[in-house]
Structures are given as structure tokens and as C-alpha cells.
C-alpha positions as CSV (number, residue, x, y, z in Angstrom):
1,M,237.0,65.7,67.1
2,S,234.9,68.7,65.9
3,T,233.3,71.2,68.3
4,F,229.9,69.7,67.6
5,E,231.1,66.1,68.4
6,S,232.9,67.2,71.5
7,N,229.7,69.0,72.8
8,L,227.5,66.0,72.0
9,S,229.8,63.7,73.9
10,A,229.6,65.9,77.0
11,L,225.8,66.0,77.0
12,K,224.4,63.7,79.6
13,N,221.0,63.2,78.0
14,E,221.3,60.4,75.4
15,K,217.8,61.1,74.0
16,M,218.6,64.8,73.4
17,R,221.9,63.8,71.7
18,E,220.0,61.7,69.2
19,E,217.4,64.4,68.6
20,I,220.1,67.0,67.9
21,K,221.8,64.7,65.4
22,K,218.6,64.6,63.3
23,V,218.3,68.4,63.1
24,E,220.6,68.7,60.1
25,E,218.0,67.1,57.8
26,S,215.4,69.8,58.5
27,F,217.6,72.8,59.6
28,S,215.6,76.0,58.8
29,Y,218.0,78.8,59.9
30,E,220.5,80.8,58.0
31,V,223.7,81.4,60.0
32,F,225.6,84.7,59.9
33,M,229.0,85.2,61.5
34,R,232.0,87.4,60.7
35,S,234.6,84.7,61.4
36,S,234.8,81.4,63.2
37,S,236.5,82.9,66.1
38,D,234.2,85.9,66.5
39,L,231.5,84.2,68.6
40,I,229.7,87.3,69.7
41,S,228.8,88.1,66.0
42,L,226.9,84.8,65.6
43,N,223.3,85.4,64.5
44,L,220.6,83.1,63.2
45,V,217.6,84.0,61.0
46,N,214.7,81.6,60.6
47,T,214.2,81.0,56.9
48,K,210.4,80.5,57.3
49,S,209.4,83.3,59.7
50,F,212.5,85.6,58.9
51,I,212.8,86.4,62.6
52,P,216.4,86.9,63.7
53,L,217.8,85.7,66.9
54,Y,219.1,89.2,67.6
55,P,217.0,92.0,65.9
56,Q,219.7,94.7,65.9
57,N,223.1,93.2,66.0
58,P,224.3,90.5,68.4
59,E,227.2,92.6,69.9
60,S,224.9,95.5,71.1
61,D,222.1,93.2,72.2
62,I,224.4,91.0,74.2
63,S,226.4,93.9,75.7
64,Q,223.1,95.4,76.9
65,R,222.0,92.1,78.5
66,I,225.4,91.7,80.2
67,C,224.9,95.1,81.8
68,E,221.4,94.1,82.9
69,L,222.6,90.9,84.5
70,A,225.5,92.5,86.4
71,S,223.3,92.5,89.5
72,Y,223.2,88.7,89.4
73,E,227.0,88.3,89.8
74,K,226.7,86.7,93.2
75,Y,224.0,84.2,92.3
76,P,225.4,80.7,92.5
77,Y,222.6,79.2,90.4
78,L,220.9,80.8,87.4
79,Y,218.0,79.6,85.2
80,M,217.7,81.0,81.7
81,F,215.1,80.6,78.9
82,G,216.9,80.4,75.6
83,L,220.4,79.6,74.6
84,G,220.9,82.6,72.4
85,N,224.1,82.4,70.4
86,G,225.9,81.1,73.4
87,F,228.2,84.1,74.0
88,L,226.2,85.4,77.0
89,L,226.4,82.0,78.7
90,K,230.2,81.9,78.0
91,H,230.5,85.3,79.6
92,L,228.5,84.4,82.7
93,L,230.3,81.2,83.2
94,Q,233.6,83.1,83.5
95,N,232.4,84.0,87.0
96,Q,233.7,81.2,89.2
97,D,231.1,82.0,91.9
98,L,228.5,80.8,89.4
99,K,228.1,77.0,90.1
100,R,225.5,76.2,87.4
101,I,223.3,77.7,84.7
102,V,220.3,75.7,83.6
103,V,219.2,76.7,80.1
104,F,215.8,75.9,78.6
105,E,216.0,76.0,74.8
106,P,212.6,75.6,73.1
107,D,214.0,75.4,69.5
108,I,216.3,72.4,69.1
109,Q,217.6,73.8,65.8
110,I,219.2,76.8,67.7
111,L,220.8,74.3,70.0
112,Y,222.1,72.4,67.0
113,A,223.6,75.5,65.5
114,V,225.2,76.8,68.6
115,L,226.7,73.4,69.5
116,N,228.4,73.4,66.1
117,V,230.1,76.7,66.7
118,V,230.6,77.3,70.5
119,D,232.6,74.8,72.6
120,F,230.7,74.1,75.8
121,T,232.5,70.8,76.4
122,K,234.2,71.7,79.7
123,E,231.1,73.4,81.1
124,L,228.8,70.5,80.2
125,E,231.2,67.9,81.6
126,E,231.6,69.8,84.9
127,Q,227.8,70.2,84.9
128,R,228.1,74.0,85.3
129,L,225.9,74.2,82.2
130,S,222.8,72.1,81.8
131,V,220.6,72.4,78.7
132,L,217.1,71.1,78.6
133,I,214.2,71.1,76.1
134,P,211.3,72.7,78.0
135,Q,208.6,71.0,76.0
136,E,210.0,67.7,77.1
137,L,210.7,68.6,80.7
138,S,208.9,66.3,83.1
139,Y,208.0,67.1,86.7
140,L,210.5,64.5,87.9
141,E,213.3,66.2,85.9
142,A,212.3,69.6,87.3
143,T,212.4,68.3,90.9
144,E,215.9,66.9,90.4
145,L,217.1,70.4,89.6
146,F,216.4,71.5,93.2
147,N,217.3,68.3,95.1
148,D,220.4,69.6,96.7
149,D,220.0,71.5,100.0
150,T,222.5,74.1,98.9
151,I,220.3,74.9,95.9
152,K,217.1,74.9,97.9
153,R,218.3,77.6,100.3
154,F,218.4,80.0,97.3
155,A,214.7,79.5,96.6
156,K,213.9,83.2,97.2
157,S,216.4,84.2,94.5
158,Y,214.8,81.9,91.9
159,E,214.0,83.7,88.6
160,L,213.6,82.4,85.1
161,L,215.7,84.9,83.1
162,V,215.2,85.4,79.3
163,N,218.2,85.4,77.1
164,T,217.0,87.6,74.2
165,S,213.7,89.2,73.0
166,F,213.6,86.5,70.3
167,Y,212.2,84.1,72.9
168,E,209.1,86.2,73.5
169,Q,207.4,84.2,70.7
170,F,207.6,81.2,73.1
171,T,205.8,83.0,75.9
172,D,203.3,80.1,76.5
173,I,206.1,77.6,76.8
174,M,208.1,80.0,79.0
175,V,205.1,80.5,81.4
176,Q,204.4,76.7,81.6
177,T,208.1,76.0,82.2
178,N,208.3,78.6,85.0
179,K,205.2,77.2,86.6
180,L,206.6,73.7,86.5
181,L,209.9,74.8,88.0
182,I,208.2,76.8,90.8
183,D,206.0,73.8,91.6
184,A,209.1,71.5,91.7
185,L,211.0,74.0,93.9
186,Y,208.1,74.3,96.3
187,H,207.9,70.5,96.6
188,N,211.6,70.3,97.4
189,I,211.2,72.9,100.1
190,E,208.3,70.9,101.6
191,L,210.6,68.0,101.8
192,V,212.9,69.9,104.2
193,G,209.9,70.4,106.6
194,N,209.5,73.2,109.1
195,D,208.5,71.4,112.3
196,I,211.4,70.3,114.5
197,K,208.9,68.9,117.0
198,D,208.0,66.0,114.6
199,S,211.6,65.3,114.0
200,L,212.4,65.2,117.7
201,I,209.4,63.0,118.4
202,G,210.6,60.5,115.8
203,M,214.1,60.7,117.1
204,K,213.0,60.0,120.7
205,H,211.0,57.0,119.5
206,H,214.0,55.7,117.5
207,F,216.4,55.7,120.5
208,A,213.7,54.3,122.8
209,N,213.0,51.5,120.2
210,L,216.7,50.6,119.5
211,P,216.9,47.8,122.1
212,F,213.7,46.2,120.8
213,M,214.8,46.7,117.2
214,L,218.0,44.8,117.6
215,K,216.0,41.8,118.9
216,T,214.0,41.7,115.7
217,P,215.3,40.1,112.6
218,P,217.6,42.4,110.6
219,F,216.2,44.3,107.6
220,F,218.8,42.6,105.4
221,E,217.2,39.3,106.2
222,L,213.7,40.5,105.2
223,I,214.8,41.7,101.8
224,Q,216.7,38.5,101.2
225,K,213.7,36.3,102.0
226,A,210.7,38.3,100.9
227,H,211.0,37.3,97.3
228,T,208.6,34.4,97.5
229,S,207.2,35.0,94.0
230,K,208.1,36.9,90.9
231,T,205.3,39.5,91.5
232,A,204.5,41.7,94.5
233,V,201.2,43.3,95.0
234,L,201.3,46.6,97.0
235,V,197.9,47.1,98.6
236,A,196.9,50.6,99.8
237,T,193.5,51.8,101.0
238,G,192.2,54.2,98.4
239,P,188.5,54.1,97.4
240,S,189.3,51.9,94.4
241,L,190.6,49.0,96.5
242,T,187.1,47.6,97.2
243,K,186.5,46.5,93.6
244,Q,189.9,44.8,93.4
245,L,189.5,42.6,96.5
246,P,187.8,39.6,94.9
247,L,190.5,39.1,92.4
248,L,193.2,39.7,95.0
249,K,191.7,37.0,97.1
250,Q,191.8,34.6,94.2
251,I,195.5,35.2,93.4
252,A,196.7,35.6,97.0
253,P,198.5,32.1,97.0
254,Y,200.5,33.1,94.0
255,V,201.7,36.7,94.7
256,T,203.6,38.3,97.6
257,I,201.2,40.8,99.2
258,F,202.7,43.9,100.8
259,A,199.9,45.8,102.6
260,V,200.1,49.2,104.2
261,D,199.0,49.2,107.9
262,A,195.7,50.8,107.1
263,S,194.7,48.0,104.6
264,F,195.5,45.2,107.1
265,P,192.0,45.3,108.8
266,V,190.4,45.7,105.4
267,L,192.1,42.6,104.0
268,S,191.3,40.7,107.2
269,K,187.6,41.4,106.8
270,N,187.8,40.0,103.3
271,E,189.8,36.9,104.4
272,I,193.0,37.9,102.6
273,K,196.3,37.4,104.4
274,P,199.1,39.7,103.5
275,D,202.7,38.5,103.6
276,V,204.1,41.8,104.8
277,V,202.4,44.7,106.6
278,V,204.3,48.0,106.5
279,S,203.9,50.8,109.0
280,M,206.0,53.9,109.6
281,E,204.0,56.7,111.1
282,R,205.4,58.2,114.4
283,V,201.8,58.9,115.8
284,S,199.9,56.5,118.1
285,L,196.8,56.7,115.9
286,S,198.4,54.0,113.6
287,S,197.8,51.5,116.4
288,E,194.1,51.5,115.5
289,F,194.8,49.5,112.4
290,F,196.2,46.7,114.6
291,K,193.8,47.0,117.4
292,Q,190.8,46.5,115.0
293,T,192.3,43.4,113.4
294,P,191.6,40.0,115.1
295,K,194.5,38.0,116.5
296,E,194.0,35.1,114.1
297,A,194.8,37.4,111.2
298,Y,198.4,37.9,112.5
299,E,199.6,34.4,112.0
300,D,202.5,34.1,109.5
301,V,202.5,37.8,108.8
302,I,205.7,39.9,108.8
303,F,205.2,43.4,110.3
304,A,207.8,45.7,108.8
305,L,207.9,48.7,111.2
306,S,210.0,51.8,111.4
307,S,212.2,52.5,114.4
308,L,210.6,56.0,114.9
309,Q,207.1,54.6,115.6
310,H,205.1,55.2,118.8
311,S,205.4,52.4,121.4
312,E,201.6,52.0,121.3
313,V,201.8,50.9,117.6
314,V,204.5,48.3,118.5
315,N,202.6,47.0,121.5
316,S,199.4,46.7,119.5
317,I,200.7,43.9,117.3
318,K,199.2,40.6,118.5
319,G,201.3,38.1,116.7
320,G,203.3,37.2,113.6
321,T,206.9,38.4,113.2
322,V,207.9,42.0,113.9
323,Q,210.8,43.3,111.8
324,M,211.8,46.9,112.7
325,S,214.1,48.9,110.5
326,M,215.6,52.3,110.4
327,R,214.8,55.1,107.9
328,P,217.8,56.6,105.9
329,F,218.1,59.5,108.3
330,G,221.5,60.7,109.3
331,Y,221.2,60.1,113.1
332,M,219.9,56.6,112.4
333,Q,222.8,55.8,110.2
334,Q,225.3,57.1,112.8
335,S,223.6,55.2,115.7
336,G,223.4,51.9,113.7
337,A,223.3,49.0,113.4
338,T,223.5,48.9,109.6
339,P,221.9,45.4,109.1
340,W,218.6,47.0,110.3
341,G,218.6,49.8,107.7
342,Y,217.5,51.5,105.6
343,A,213.9,52.0,104.2
344,G,211.4,54.8,104.3
345,L,212.9,57.6,102.3
346,G,209.4,58.6,101.2
347,F,206.6,59.9,103.3
348,S,204.0,57.1,103.5
349,A,203.9,53.4,104.4
350,A,203.2,52.7,100.7
351,N,206.3,54.6,99.7
352,M,208.3,52.5,102.2
353,A,206.6,49.2,101.0
354,F,207.6,50.1,97.4
355,E,211.3,50.5,98.5
356,I,211.2,47.1,100.3
357,I,209.7,45.4,97.2
358,F,212.5,46.9,95.0
359,Y,215.2,45.9,97.5
360,S,213.7,42.4,97.6
361,Q,214.3,42.1,93.8
362,F,210.8,41.4,92.6
363,D,210.4,41.4,88.8
364,T,207.1,43.2,88.9
365,C,205.2,45.4,91.4
366,I,201.4,45.8,90.9
367,L,199.8,48.7,92.7
368,I,196.2,48.5,93.8
369,G,194.2,50.9,96.0
370,Q,196.8,53.6,95.3
371,D,194.3,56.3,94.4
372,L,196.1,59.2,96.1
373,A,192.9,61.1,95.4
374,F,189.3,61.4,96.4
375,G,186.8,59.1,94.9
376,E,184.0,60.3,92.6
377,D,181.7,60.2,95.7
378,G,184.1,62.3,97.7
379,L,185.3,59.4,99.9
380,S,189.0,59.1,100.8
381,H,189.4,55.5,101.6
382,A,188.1,52.0,100.8
383,K,185.1,50.4,102.5
384,G,186.0,49.1,105.9
385,H,188.8,51.5,106.6
386,A,189.5,51.6,110.4
387,L,189.3,55.4,110.6
388,G,186.3,55.7,108.3
389,E,185.8,55.9,104.6
390,D,185.7,59.7,104.7
391,D,188.6,60.1,107.2
392,V,190.2,62.8,104.9
393,K,188.2,65.8,103.8
394,F,189.0,68.0,100.8
395,K,190.2,71.5,101.8
396,T,190.4,74.7,99.9
397,T,194.2,74.6,100.2
398,D,194.2,71.2,98.4
399,S,194.5,70.8,94.6
400,Y,193.9,68.8,91.5
401,V,196.2,66.3,89.7
402,T,195.9,64.4,86.4
403,R,193.3,61.6,86.6
404,Y,194.2,57.9,86.2
405,G,194.0,57.3,82.4
406,G,195.1,60.8,81.6
407,E,191.8,62.4,80.9
408,G,190.9,65.4,83.1
409,E,191.8,66.1,86.7
410,I,190.8,64.8,90.1
411,K,190.8,66.2,93.6
412,T,193.7,65.3,95.9
413,S,195.1,66.5,99.2
414,A,198.4,68.3,99.8
415,I,199.8,65.3,101.6
416,W,198.7,62.8,99.0
417,K,200.3,64.9,96.4
418,M,203.6,64.6,98.3
419,F,203.1,60.8,98.4
420,L,202.4,60.9,94.7
421,R,205.6,62.8,93.9
422,C,207.6,60.4,96.0
423,F,206.1,57.4,94.1
424,E,206.8,59.0,90.7
425,K,210.4,59.6,91.6
426,D,210.9,56.1,93.0
427,I,209.2,54.4,90.0
428,Q,211.3,56.4,87.6
429,N,214.5,55.5,89.4
430,T,213.7,51.8,89.6
431,K,212.2,51.1,86.2
432,W,215.6,49.9,84.9
433,K,215.2,46.8,87.0
434,M,211.6,46.4,88.1
435,K,208.3,46.9,86.2
436,T,205.7,48.9,88.1
437,I,202.0,48.4,87.1
438,N,199.4,50.8,88.4
439,A,196.3,48.6,88.4
440,T,194.4,50.9,90.7
441,E,191.9,51.8,87.9
442,G,191.0,55.1,89.6
443,G,192.4,58.0,91.5
444,A,195.5,59.9,90.3
445,R,197.9,59.1,87.5
446,I,201.3,58.0,88.7
447,S,203.7,59.0,86.0
448,A,206.4,56.4,85.1
449,A,204.1,53.5,86.2
450,I,202.3,51.5,83.5
451,E,198.5,51.8,83.7
452,M,196.8,48.5,83.3
453,P,193.5,46.9,84.5
454,F,194.1,44.6,87.5
455,K,192.6,41.7,85.6
456,E,195.0,42.2,82.7
457,A,198.0,42.7,85.0
458,V,197.2,39.4,86.7
459,A,196.9,37.6,83.4
460,T,200.2,39.1,82.2
461,F,202.4,39.0,85.3
462,V,201.1,36.4,87.8
463,D,202.2,32.8,87.5
464,Q,199.4,30.7,89.0
465,S,201.2,27.4,88.4
466,Q,203.2,27.6,91.6
467,Q,202.2,28.8,95.1
468,K,204.4,31.0,97.1
469,E,206.3,30.0,100.3
470,K,205.9,31.4,103.7
471,I,208.4,34.1,104.8
472,V,210.4,33.0,107.8
473,L,212.7,35.4,109.6
474,T,215.2,34.7,112.3
475,P,216.6,37.2,114.9
476,L,220.3,37.3,115.9
477,N,221.5,34.8,118.4
478,K,222.6,36.1,121.9
479,T,226.3,36.2,121.1
480,K,225.9,38.3,118.0
481,L,223.2,40.5,119.6
482,K,225.6,41.3,122.4
483,I,228.3,42.4,120.0
484,V,225.8,44.6,118.0
485,T,224.4,46.1,121.2
486,K,227.9,47.1,122.3
487,E,228.6,48.7,119.0
488,V,225.4,50.7,119.0
489,S,226.0,51.9,122.6
490,K,229.4,53.1,121.6
491,N,228.0,55.0,118.6
492,I,225.4,56.7,120.8
493,Q,228.0,57.8,123.3
494,K,230.1,59.3,120.5
495,M,227.0,61.2,119.3
496,R,226.5,62.6,122.9
497,N,230.1,63.7,123.1
498,F,229.9,65.4,119.7
499,L,226.7,67.3,120.7
500,E,228.4,68.5,123.9
501,K,231.4,69.8,122.0
502,Q,229.3,71.5,119.3
503,K,227.1,73.2,122.0
504,K,230.2,74.8,123.5
505,D,231.4,76.1,120.2
506,V,227.9,77.5,119.3
507,S,227.5,79.1,122.7
508,F,230.9,80.8,122.4
509,L,230.2,82.2,118.9
510,L,226.7,83.3,119.8
511,T,228.1,85.3,122.8
512,K,230.4,87.1,120.4
513,I,227.6,87.9,118.0
514,T,225.3,89.1,120.8
515,Q,228.1,91.4,122.1
516,F,228.6,92.8,118.6
517,A,224.9,93.4,118.2
518,Q,224.7,95.4,121.4
519,K,227.3,98.0,120.7
520,Q,228.4,100.5,118.0
521,R,229.0,98.6,114.8
522,D,232.6,98.6,113.6
523,F,232.8,97.4,110.0
524,D,236.3,95.9,110.4
525,E,235.1,94.0,113.4
526,A,232.0,92.9,111.4
527,E,234.1,91.5,108.6
528,K,236.3,89.6,111.1
529,L,233.3,88.2,112.9
530,Y,231.6,87.2,109.6
531,K,234.7,85.3,108.6
532,E,234.5,83.4,111.9
533,I,230.9,82.5,111.2
534,M,231.8,81.3,107.7
535,V,234.5,79.1,109.2
536,F,231.9,77.5,111.5
537,R,229.5,77.2,108.7
538,K,231.9,74.8,106.9
539,R,230.8,72.2,109.5
540,L,227.5,72.0,107.7
541,Q,229.4,70.2,104.9
542,E,230.9,67.6,107.2
543,E,229.0,64.3,107.1
544,Y,228.9,63.7,110.8
545,F,227.6,67.2,111.6
546,Q,225.0,66.8,108.9
547,D,223.9,63.4,110.2
548,V,223.8,64.2,113.9
549,I,222.7,67.9,114.1
550,W,221.9,69.4,110.7
551,F,219.5,66.6,109.7
552,V,217.1,67.8,112.3
553,G,218.3,71.4,112.6
554,K,217.8,72.4,109.0
555,S,214.0,71.9,109.3
556,M,213.9,74.5,112.1
557,L,216.5,76.9,110.6
558,F,215.5,76.7,106.9
559,G,213.5,79.9,107.1
560,K,216.7,81.7,108.3
561,E,218.6,79.9,105.6
562,L,216.3,81.4,102.9
563,E,216.8,84.9,104.4
564,L,220.6,84.5,104.5
565,A,220.8,83.2,101.0
566,K,218.7,86.1,99.7
567,L,221.0,88.6,101.3
568,E,224.2,86.8,100.3
569,V,223.4,87.4,96.6
570,E,222.3,91.0,97.0
571,F,224.1,93.3,94.6
572,C,226.4,95.8,96.4
573,E,227.3,98.8,94.2
574,D,229.9,100.1,96.8
575,K,231.8,99.3,99.9
576,E,229.3,101.1,102.2
577,K,226.5,98.9,100.9
578,Q,228.6,95.8,101.3
579,N,229.4,96.7,104.9
580,K,225.7,97.1,105.7
581,V,224.9,93.7,104.1
582,V,227.6,92.0,106.3
583,V,226.1,93.6,109.4
584,E,222.6,92.4,108.4
585,L,223.9,88.9,107.8
586,I,225.5,88.8,111.2
587,L,222.2,89.9,112.9
588,I,220.3,87.1,111.1
589,Y,223.1,84.7,112.2
590,Q,222.4,85.8,115.8
591,E,218.9,84.3,115.5
592,W,220.4,81.3,113.5
593,F,222.9,80.4,116.2
594,Y,220.3,80.9,118.9
595,G,218.1,78.4,117.1
596,L,221.0,76.0,116.5
597,L,221.9,76.1,120.2
598,G,218.2,75.3,121.1
599,C,218.3,72.4,118.5
600,I,221.4,70.9,120.0
601,E,220.0,71.1,123.5
602,A,216.8,69.5,122.3
603,L,218.8,66.7,120.7
604,E,220.7,66.1,124.0
605,M,217.4,65.8,125.9
606,T,216.1,63.5,123.2
607,M,219.2,61.3,123.6
608,D,219.0,61.3,127.4
609,G,220.3,58.0,128.8
610,K,217.0,57.2,130.6
611,E,215.4,56.8,127.2
612,I,217.9,54.2,125.9
613,S,218.0,51.1,128.0
614,F,219.8,48.1,126.5
């Protein structure tokens, strides 16, 4: 197998592989190289513009760039615009502390030439090297680059480096790529959150709701029985919903209607009965959607709730069948029970409803009322919304997104933008099995969804020759419920014991750090203490620690994580500088451990036995 064939086989992106293969037909570079083994001498000259990849000679240009990048030797993740001749990347990847370089090459012909000469097979297979075409980079692909928590913590160290001066001719593409990456990185940081209070409230609700949840039908049963037609219609309450209601009412007997909680009273006023109403917010305000809907509207409706919801929401439901499930949060997975999980990875009830629709194996999901943007008249919701049609106001901190149809932009809120990004990611990840049609005919464009007028979507995907059946769910019998309850009780006690053990260890280490901070700093002692901290830090990689403590703790400590990561990669030109950095790290860890201790104590209070009564 040739170098080129080996490199291509290691590339994960099939579309890119096919595009690279076609380059030979229109290759417009002349290749200069002293010998096949002398990689650093590889230079390319464009036969149309006569611009060389390296203006002087590759050796001197690359040697200079290596010196300039010496200060990045501790960076675990690098982002580079331009592949160059590949030698610089080979040099950087010799550093085993470097976990990954993402390269954005704007000229696929250069990629073709380099892959013919330089063997990157091992680096590509191990995913230490990723190569992307920036002109084809989507927002979803950009967000996936920063999905991992270990990558997010180095956000303050992010920088788009330039391989050679040759790439200055692509400045516009470079700027656009950098903007997209920063936006994607910022979105991923938002997903971490920074308010432990919200997390603890949700956790408290979860443990208080557990006894009730186990008495509701399992989530597994819902997704097995919800598929009562081939097509599901997901109804949200954007301003565009009003115009879609007459047609929805007409096809209601033939499609399975999933409504977010806010659209339940709107549908009721228009004499439309949803099959499933989805609710997941932890605040009591969501109860208004149920309080304002008459009792007769509840008959034969499944209410898919989240276990972190406020008791007032649960108690406001006047009939139908309640099915409560857990979100895919670590502490919920550890408390169990598995048959009641998991849905609600996204931020909104609509995101959760979409997950349920996919898990229920519908062929098609039609979105209506999913504006995720303000209407032309500035209104935020459909007519008849329980909290008012102008419940959400546009703020100066909000932004614009691409309009439905692709022409121009439209106002959206920061929270709607987060919902939008979650939708785009979910639709992209599920399109292999389920077709998603955005028939909102207004609001924001949801990339990956197929835009189509509601009337056309109905004509194409709704079979009106056969009516759907009613969804009937059954809870566990008393014998099975007793077994599951015992299992969950055991899991909760295990979590309590774990918290107690971790609190002791954190307290012990915090005391040592505090004593160190209060006296004359000895660098040998500092190194020894820092090693102890690093040993403890390995617990963050353990699944149980992540699920029970870090899942909540990281939102509170993420600011400190950013500070630590920035300092960890700081270039130290001598031992004295290195010692100072270690001391600075320990002092930040003093605050970090103090915060972690507070987090563990808060978790213990949240899991107090008085809150959990089976």
C-alpha cells in the first residue's frame, strides 16, 4: 500500500477521502523535493499564481516556526490553520504530551500533495491528528471538537495558529473559521453551566420524586408503545404555531402528537388532544401550563415528566397517565432504576420530546411551532400561551441567527440559541434512522432538518387511511415494585457512603494545602504536595466519582479549572519559573478543594434521608 493509500484509509471523513481522490485531475502545483526521504525540503509552487508554500526555503522557515512554537510545548491541544508541507506537524506530534492537533487546510490540493509524500497513518488512526477543510466546516462539526470536558478546560489557551505565511492569502477564511471555533467553544462552555444551585435544586427534586417515579410506568414502556403511527408531530409554542393549528386538528387522528407542556393549553383551546405532553423544567412556574388546562383535556394523555421537576408541577396534573423518567445525569444513573431512564440530554422540553420520538422509532418527525426566534411582530409565543404571547423580551445581550428558508437573519434569545444548537446536534445524529421535517414556516433555520411547508409535509408523510391507537401504559405490579425500590434504596446508601469517604479525603488534603499556604514556601515540599494533588485528581477520571460528585461539582469549579489549565501550559524557561508555577497551582487548588468540599457537603444535605421516603 502506498503512503497516499495508507493515509486515505486512516482518514475518518469519507466525503473528504473522495474529494482528495479527485484532485489529481486538476492538480495545479509543482512539487520540489531533494529526495523522497528529505521531508523538510518539500515545497509546492502554485502554477497559476506562482506563490510558493515557503517563500525562502522550507528548512529555514520551518526551523524558525519550530522556535516560535517552543512555548506551546505543554499544550495538550493545538489548532493550526494550514498543513504546510507536513514536517512541522510531524515535529510537534513527537511531543507525547500533545494529545491532538486539529489542522484546517483551505486548499485541498496541498492536502493531496502532502498525503502523497508524508505518512500520517498512525497519527490519523490514533486521532492525534485531525484534518478539516475550513470552507466545509459546519457549526455541528466545530462543537464536536470541544465536546470533551478535558478539552473545554483549556478554553483560555485556545488559539488558531498559522503554519506558514503562505496562508495569509486565506485571511477571510481564517477569520471566519476562528469565529466559528470560538462560538462553538463558547457554546460548549455554556453547557457546563456555572450555577451549582440549579443543579442541587434538580437533584433535590429527583430524590424527592424517586418513590413516586417508581410507581409510574417505566420509560422503557413508553418508548415501546408510543409508536402508534409512522409520523410524529412535535408541537412547540413559537409564534408560527397559530397558523398551523387548523391543519394539525384535521390530521390529529392519524399522527402521534408530542406537545411541550407550554403548548398543552394552546392545543386544548383549539380542541386538539396530544398523545404525549413533555415537561422537564425544575421550576414551579411550569405548573401554570397544567393549571390553565381544563380537566377534560387530560383524558387519555400521557404526561412524560422529568424526575427533577418541582412537586407543584407533578401535583398540578389533573388526569391522564403520568410517566416520570430520569435525565442522563450521572447521579440519576447511579441511583437508578434503569427502566425509568434516560431522556432529556438537551435543555428544553422540545429537545426531550425529540429524543423520545427517536427512541420510539418513528419514521418521520415533523416540527411545528419550533421558531426558536421572535416573530416579525416581536412576539415570543403563539396566541393563547399561558404566560403571554410576549413572555420573552429581546435583550441587548441576545443575538441573530439564520432565518427559516436561509435568507437573512432573525432575532433570537441566548437560551433559544442553546435549544437550537441542541436540536441541530440531535437531528444530525439521528438522520441516519429518522427523517426530521421542519414545517414551522417561520423563526430560525434548524440545520440538518429538511424545511418543508406543513401542508406539503402532511401530504408526503401522513397516512390518513388508518387512525392511530391510544397509548396505554401499565406501572409495575407490587412484587416487582418492591424489588426495584429495594435496589434503588441500596444504590442511594452506597452514594451516601461514598460522599462521606470523599469528604474525609478532601478535608485531609485541604488541611495540608492550607498549612503549606500559611508558611514559608519550600519548593521540594511544593512538588511533593502537588504530586499528592495530582494523585487525587485522577479520581475525576473514575466513572463513579464523575457521576456522584463531579457531575455537579464541575459547574461550580469550572472557573478554577480554566485558571488551572491556563497555568499548567505556561512556558517555564528555567527551574525557578517552574517552581513558582507549581506554588501558584497549589494556591489555586486551595480554593478548588475548598469549593469541592462545599459541593460534597451540599450533596450530602441534598440526599438527606428525610427527603427520600419510600
